[in-house]
C-alpha positions as a Markdown table, in Angstrom:
| # | Residue | x | y | z |
|---|---|---|---|---|
| 1 | Met | -21.9 | 3.0 | 23.6 |
| 2 | Ser | -18.7 | 1.0 | 22.8 |
| 3 | Lys | -15.3 | 2.1 | 23.9 |
| 4 | Lys | -13.6 | 3.4 | 20.9 |
| 5 | Gln | -9.8 | 3.0 | 20.4 |
| 6 | Lys | -7.5 | 5.5 | 18.8 |
| 7 | Thr | -4.2 | 4.8 | 17.0 |
| 8 | Ala | -1.2 | 6.5 | 18.4 |
| 9 | Gly | -0.9 | 10.0 | 16.8 |
| 10 | Gly | 2.8 | 10.6 | 16.5 |
| 11 | Phe | 4.5 | 13.7 | 18.0 |
| 12 | Ser | 2.5 | 15.9 | 20.3 |
| 13 | Ala | 2.5 | 19.7 | 19.8 |
| 14 | Leu | 5.1 | 20.2 | 22.6 |
| 15 | Val | 7.3 | 17.4 | 21.3 |
| 16 | Ser | 7.1 | 18.9 | 17.8 |
| 17 | Val | 8.3 | 22.3 | 19.0 |
| 18 | Leu | 11.1 | 20.7 | 21.0 |
| 19 | Val | 12.2 | 18.7 | 17.9 |
| 20 | Met | 12.3 | 22.0 | 15.9 |
| 21 | Ala | 14.4 | 23.7 | 18.5 |
| 22 | Ile | 16.8 | 20.8 | 18.8 |
| 23 | Ala | 17.1 | 20.7 | 15.0 |
| 24 | Leu | 18.1 | 24.3 | 15.0 |
| 25 | Val | 20.7 | 23.7 | 17.7 |
| 26 | Ile | 22.1 | 20.7 | 15.8 |
| 27 | Gly | 22.2 | 22.9 | 12.6 |
| 28 | Val | 24.3 | 25.5 | 14.4 |
| 29 | Val | 26.6 | 22.9 | 15.9 |
| 30 | Ile | 27.1 | 21.2 | 12.5 |
| 31 | Tyr | 27.7 | 24.6 | 10.8 |
| 32 | Lys | 30.2 | 25.8 | 13.4 |
| 33 | Tyr | 32.2 | 22.7 | 14.3 |
| 34 | Ile | 32.0 | 20.5 | 11.2 |
| 35 | Phe | 31.6 | 22.9 | 8.3 |
| 36 | Gly | 33.6 | 25.6 | 10.1 |
| 37 | Asn | 36.4 | 23.2 | 11.2 |
| 38 | Pro | 39.7 | 25.1 | 10.7 |
| 39 | Ala | 41.1 | 22.1 | 9.0 |
| 40 | Asn | 38.8 | 22.8 | 6.0 |
| 41 | Phe | 40.5 | 26.2 | 5.3 |
| 42 | Val | 43.8 | 27.6 | 4.1 |
| 43 | Asp | 46.1 | 28.3 | 7.0 |
| 44 | Asn | 43.5 | 26.7 | 9.4 |
| 45 | Asp | 41.6 | 30.0 | 9.4 |
| 46 | Pro | 37.9 | 29.8 | 8.7 |
| 47 | Met | 38.1 | 33.4 | 7.5 |
| 48 | Ser | 40.4 | 32.3 | 4.7 |
| 49 | Glu | 39.4 | 30.5 | 1.5 |
| 50 | Pro | 38.4 | 26.8 | 1.7 |
| 51 | Ile | 41.0 | 24.2 | 0.8 |
| 52 | Glu | 40.6 | 23.3 | -2.9 |
| 53 | Gly | 38.1 | 20.5 | -3.3 |
| 54 | Asn | 37.0 | 20.8 | 0.4 |
| 55 | Leu | 33.1 | 20.8 | 0.2 |
| 56 | Leu | 32.6 | 21.4 | 3.9 |
| 57 | Gly | 34.6 | 24.6 | 3.8 |
| 58 | Val | 32.7 | 25.7 | 0.7 |
| 59 | Ile | 29.3 | 25.1 | 2.5 |
| 60 | Tyr | 30.6 | 27.1 | 5.5 |
| 61 | Lys | 31.0 | 30.1 | 3.2 |
| 62 | Gly | 27.2 | 30.0 | 2.7 |
| 63 | Gly | 27.0 | 32.3 | 5.7 |
| 64 | Phe | 24.8 | 32.5 | 8.8 |
| 65 | Ile | 21.6 | 31.3 | 6.9 |
| 66 | Val | 23.1 | 27.8 | 6.4 |
| 67 | Pro | 22.3 | 26.7 | 10.0 |
| 68 | Gly | 18.7 | 27.6 | 9.5 |
| 69 | Leu | 18.5 | 25.7 | 6.2 |
| 70 | Leu | 20.2 | 22.7 | 7.9 |
| 71 | Ala | 17.6 | 22.9 | 10.7 |
| 72 | Ile | 14.8 | 22.8 | 8.1 |
| 73 | Leu | 16.4 | 19.9 | 6.3 |
| 74 | Leu | 16.7 | 18.0 | 9.6 |
| 75 | Ile | 13.0 | 18.8 | 10.5 |
| 76 | Val | 11.9 | 17.5 | 7.1 |
| 77 | Ile | 13.8 | 14.2 | 7.7 |
| 78 | Ile | 12.6 | 13.8 | 11.3 |
| 79 | Phe | 9.0 | 14.4 | 10.5 |
| 80 | Thr | 9.1 | 12.2 | 7.4 |
| 81 | Leu | 10.3 | 9.3 | 9.6 |
| 82 | Glu | 7.6 | 10.1 | 12.2 |
| 83 | Arg | 4.9 | 10.1 | 9.5 |
| 84 | Ile | 6.2 | 6.8 | 8.0 |
| 85 | Val | 6.1 | 5.1 | 11.4 |
| 86 | Thr | 2.7 | 6.5 | 12.3 |
| 87 | Leu | 1.1 | 5.7 | 9.0 |
| 88 | Met | 2.5 | 2.2 | 9.1 |
| 89 | Met | 0.8 | 1.7 | 12.5 |
| 90 | Ala | -2.4 | 3.3 | 11.2 |
| 91 | Asn | -2.4 | 0.9 | 8.2 |
| 92 | Gly | -2.5 | -2.1 | 10.5 |
| 93 | Lys | -0.7 | -5.5 | 10.2 |
| 94 | Gly | -2.1 | -6.9 | 7.0 |
| 95 | Ser | -3.4 | -5.9 | 3.6 |
| 96 | Thr | -6.3 | -3.4 | 3.8 |
| 97 | Asp | -8.0 | -4.8 | 0.7 |
| 98 | Lys | -7.9 | -8.3 | 2.1 |
| 99 | Phe | -9.1 | -7.1 | 5.5 |
| 100 | Ile | -12.2 | -5.3 | 4.0 |
| 101 | Ala | -13.0 | -8.4 | 1.8 |
| 102 | Lys | -12.8 | -10.6 | 4.9 |
| 103 | Ile | -15.0 | -8.3 | 6.9 |
| 104 | Lys | -17.6 | -8.3 | 4.1 |
| 105 | Asn | -17.7 | -12.1 | 4.0 |
| 106 | Leu | -18.1 | -12.4 | 7.8 |
| 107 | Leu | -20.9 | -9.8 | 7.8 |
| 108 | Glu | -22.7 | -11.8 | 5.1 |
| 109 | Glu | -22.4 | -14.9 | 7.3 |
| 110 | Lys | -23.5 | -12.8 | 10.4 |
| 111 | Gln | -20.3 | -13.8 | 12.2 |
| 112 | Phe | -19.9 | -10.7 | 14.3 |
| 113 | Asp | -17.5 | -12.1 | 16.9 |
| 114 | Ala | -15.2 | -13.4 | 14.2 |
| 115 | Ala | -15.3 | -10.0 | 12.5 |
| 116 | Ile | -14.4 | -8.2 | 15.7 |
| 117 | Ala | -11.6 | -10.7 | 16.4 |
| 118 | Glu | -10.3 | -10.0 | 12.8 |
| 119 | Cys | -10.3 | -6.3 | 13.7 |
| 120 | Asp | -8.3 | -7.0 | 16.8 |
| 121 | Lys | -5.8 | -8.9 | 14.7 |
| 122 | Gln | -5.5 | -6.3 | 12.0 |
| 123 | Arg | -5.3 | -3.2 | 14.2 |
| 124 | Gly | -4.8 | 0.3 | 12.8 |
| 125 | Ser | -7.2 | 3.1 | 12.0 |
| 126 | Leu | -9.4 | 1.2 | 9.7 |
| 127 | Ala | -9.8 | -1.8 | 12.0 |
| 128 | Asn | -10.6 | 0.6 | 14.9 |
| 129 | Val | -13.4 | 2.2 | 13.0 |
| 130 | Val | -14.8 | -1.1 | 11.8 |
| 131 | Arg | -14.6 | -2.6 | 15.2 |
| 132 | Ala | -16.5 | 0.3 | 16.8 |
| 133 | Gly | -19.2 | -0.1 | 14.1 |
| 134 | Leu | -19.4 | -3.9 | 14.5 |
| 135 | Val | -19.8 | -3.6 | 18.3 |
| 136 | Lys | -22.5 | -1.1 | 17.9 |
| 137 | Tyr | -24.1 | -3.3 | 15.2 |
| 138 | Ser | -24.3 | -6.2 | 17.6 |
| 139 | His | -25.7 | -4.1 | 20.4 |
| 140 | Ile | -28.6 | -2.5 | 18.5 |
| 141 | Ala | -29.5 | -5.3 | 16.1 |
| 142 | Asp | -32.1 | -6.8 | 18.5 |
| 143 | Asp | -33.0 | -3.6 | 20.4 |
| 144 | Ser | -36.8 | -3.5 | 20.1 |
| 145 | Ser | -37.0 | 0.0 | 21.6 |
| 146 | Leu | -35.6 | 1.5 | 18.4 |
| 147 | Asp | -37.1 | 1.4 | 14.9 |
| 148 | Lys | -35.0 | 0.7 | 11.8 |
| 149 | Glu | -34.3 | 4.4 | 11.0 |
| 150 | Gln | -33.1 | 5.1 | 14.6 |
| 151 | Lys | -30.9 | 2.1 | 14.6 |
| 152 | Val | -29.3 | 3.1 | 11.3 |
| 153 | Glu | -28.7 | 6.6 | 12.5 |
| 154 | Ser | -27.2 | 5.4 | 15.7 |
| 155 | Leu | -24.8 | 3.1 | 13.8 |
| 156 | Lys | -23.8 | 5.9 | 11.4 |
| 157 | Lys | -23.2 | 8.2 | 14.4 |
| 158 | Glu | -20.9 | 5.6 | 16.0 |
| 159 | Leu | -18.9 | 5.2 | 12.8 |
| 160 | Glu | -18.6 | 8.9 | 12.4 |
| 161 | Glu | -17.3 | 9.3 | 16.0 |
| 162 | Ala | -14.8 | 6.5 | 15.5 |
| 163 | Thr | -13.7 | 8.0 | 12.2 |
| 164 | Ser | -13.3 | 11.5 | 13.8 |
| 165 | Leu | -10.8 | 10.0 | 16.3 |
| 166 | Glu | -8.7 | 8.5 | 13.6 |
| 167 | Leu | -8.6 | 11.1 | 10.7 |
| 168 | Pro | -6.8 | 13.9 | 12.6 |
| 169 | Met | -4.0 | 11.5 | 13.5 |
| 170 | Leu | -3.5 | 10.5 | 9.9 |
| 171 | Ser | -2.9 | 14.1 | 8.7 |
| 172 | Lys | -1.2 | 15.3 | 11.9 |
| 173 | Asn | 2.2 | 17.1 | 11.3 |
| 174 | Leu | 1.7 | 17.2 | 7.5 |
| 175 | Val | 1.4 | 20.9 | 8.0 |
| 176 | Val | 5.0 | 20.9 | 9.2 |
| 177 | Leu | 6.2 | 19.4 | 5.9 |
| 178 | Ser | 4.1 | 21.8 | 3.8 |
| 179 | Thr | 5.4 | 24.8 | 5.8 |
| 180 | Cys | 9.0 | 23.6 | 5.4 |
| 181 | Ala | 8.4 | 23.2 | 1.6 |
| 182 | Ser | 7.5 | 26.9 | 1.4 |
| 183 | Ile | 9.9 | 28.5 | 3.8 |
| 184 | Ala | 13.0 | 26.5 | 2.8 |
| 185 | Thr | 12.9 | 28.1 | -0.7 |
| 186 | Leu | 12.2 | 31.6 | 0.7 |
| 187 | Ile | 15.0 | 31.4 | 3.3 |
| 188 | Gly | 17.4 | 30.0 | 0.6 |
| 189 | Leu | 16.4 | 32.9 | -1.6 |
| 190 | Ile | 17.3 | 35.4 | 1.1 |
| 191 | Gly | 20.7 | 33.8 | 1.4 |
| 192 | Thr | 21.0 | 34.0 | -2.4 |
| 193 | Val | 20.2 | 37.7 | -2.5 |
| 194 | Leu | 22.6 | 38.4 | 0.4 |
| 195 | Gly | 25.3 | 36.5 | -1.5 |
| 196 | Met | 24.7 | 38.4 | -4.7 |
| 197 | Ile | 24.8 | 41.7 | -2.8 |
| 198 | Arg | 28.2 | 40.8 | -1.4 |
| 199 | Ser | 29.4 | 39.8 | -4.9 |
| 200 | Phe | 28.2 | 43.0 | -6.5 |
| 201 | Ala | 29.8 | 45.0 | -3.7 |
| 202 | Ala | 33.1 | 43.3 | -4.4 |
| 203 | Met | 32.8 | 44.1 | -8.1 |
| 204 | Ser | 32.0 | 47.8 | -7.5 |
| 205 | Lys | 35.5 | 48.6 | -6.4 |
| 206 | Gly | 38.1 | 49.9 | -8.9 |
| 207 | Ser | 39.9 | 46.5 | -8.8 |
| 208 | Pro | 37.5 | 43.7 | -7.9 |
| 209 | Asp | 38.1 | 41.9 | -4.6 |
| 210 | Thr | 38.3 | 38.3 | -5.9 |
| 211 | Ala | 38.2 | 36.8 | -2.5 |
| 212 | Ala | 35.0 | 38.7 | -1.5 |
| 213 | Leu | 33.5 | 38.0 | -4.9 |
| 214 | Ser | 34.2 | 34.3 | -4.5 |
| 215 | Thr | 32.7 | 34.3 | -1.0 |
| 216 | Gly | 29.6 | 36.1 | -2.2 |
| 217 | Ile | 29.0 | 33.7 | -5.1 |
| 218 | Ser | 29.5 | 30.7 | -2.7 |
| 219 | Glu | 27.0 | 32.1 | -0.3 |
| 220 | Ala | 24.4 | 32.6 | -3.0 |
| 221 | Leu | 24.8 | 29.1 | -4.5 |
| 222 | Ile | 25.1 | 27.2 | -1.2 |
| 223 | Asn | 21.9 | 28.8 | 0.2 |
| 224 | Thr | 20.1 | 28.2 | -3.1 |
| 225 | Ala | 21.2 | 24.5 | -3.1 |
| 226 | Phe | 20.1 | 23.9 | 0.5 |
| 227 | Gly | 16.8 | 25.7 | 0.1 |
| 228 | Ile | 15.9 | 23.8 | -3.0 |
| 229 | Ser | 16.9 | 20.4 | -1.6 |
| 230 | Ala | 14.9 | 20.8 | 1.6 |
| 231 | Ser | 11.9 | 22.2 | -0.3 |
| 232 | Thr | 12.0 | 19.3 | -2.8 |
| 233 | Leu | 12.2 | 16.6 | -0.1 |
| 234 | Ala | 9.3 | 18.2 | 1.8 |
| 235 | Ile | 7.1 | 18.5 | -1.3 |
| 236 | Ile | 7.8 | 14.9 | -2.3 |
| 237 | Phe | 7.0 | 13.4 | 1.1 |
| 238 | Tyr | 4.1 | 15.7 | 1.7 |
| 239 | Asn | 2.4 | 14.5 | -1.5 |
| 240 | Val | 3.3 | 10.9 | -0.8 |
| 241 | Phe | 1.8 | 11.0 | 2.7 |
| 242 | Ser | -1.3 | 13.0 | 1.5 |
| 243 | Asn | -2.0 | 10.3 | -1.1 |
| 244 | Lys | -1.6 | 7.6 | 1.5 |
| 245 | Val | -4.0 | 9.4 | 3.9 |
| 246 | Asp | -6.5 | 9.8 | 1.1 |
| 247 | Gly | -6.3 | 6.1 | 0.4 |
| 248 | Met | -6.8 | 5.2 | 4.0 |
| 249 | Thr | -9.8 | 7.6 | 4.3 |
| 250 | Tyr | -11.4 | 6.0 | 1.3 |
| 251 | Ser | -11.0 | 2.6 | 2.8 |
| 252 | Ile | -12.6 | 3.8 | 6.1 |
| 253 | Asp | -15.5 | 5.3 | 4.2 |
| 254 | Glu | -15.9 | 2.1 | 2.1 |
| 255 | Ala | -15.9 | -0.1 | 5.2 |
| 256 | Ser | -18.4 | 2.2 | 7.0 |
| 257 | Phe | -20.7 | 2.2 | 4.1 |
| 258 | Thr | -20.6 | -1.6 | 3.9 |
| 259 | Ile | -21.5 | -2.0 | 7.6 |
| 260 | Val | -24.4 | 0.5 | 7.3 |
| 261 | Gln | -25.8 | -1.2 | 4.1 |
| 262 | Asp | -25.5 | -4.6 | 5.6 |
| 263 | Phe | -27.3 | -3.5 | 8.8 |
| 264 | Ser | -30.0 | -1.7 | 6.9 |
| 265 | Ala | -30.6 | -4.8 | 4.7 |
| 266 | Ser | -30.8 | -7.1 | 7.7 |
| 267 | Gln | -33.5 | -5.0 | 9.4 |
| 268 | Lys | -37.1 | -5.5 | 8.5 |
């Protein structure tokens, strides 16, 4: 059996948890020391109204849910960058279509060493699967102890094992983006509801407390904006990465099918 390679799989589970915790800490720090900077408010008092036109002070009035939404936004950005880097590595160095076409031509000419060298040059998930198949192909092609059906099954098994090493890495951490897409909207909605409760409470008095009413409306709108923004980004990138993974999976299946068909045709 050939020694199969595996493309690096991005963040581990432990690192992912640490990234989320760090993102939450950063969100709290940004909320408290940047948005809550006294210079953003009248009389340098964060309890007062924001200075007119000061967006940072307005965001601060979104309340205690803002740090959580900031953390989700940071998580989306971090894991988006992680997926971009990982999928670029998994895609290899050159064009996937050209690589598959070149492998097909080399197989037709029975140039196995050249095809394996091409895989080493290409790298990535597809190249790893193809390389494992080609190595197995060359090992069992002249093995007289196996009949044609056994050889084909052995080759298929090798390709399936190599594929099973690569596919989890391709979709890894996408669940983080899909989860952020869901909870960002929900957490933002909680902040919206709390802000509206505060606004209605201010209006329920005999003479409405305009400051409390303004704070409540700010809290509702800021949380809504942050929740929708984080959710939108997460949904967009989740779909982009899912489509990319589907395309790479199709390329792996196509290459595996080509290797098996060529091997089957070459055996009498």
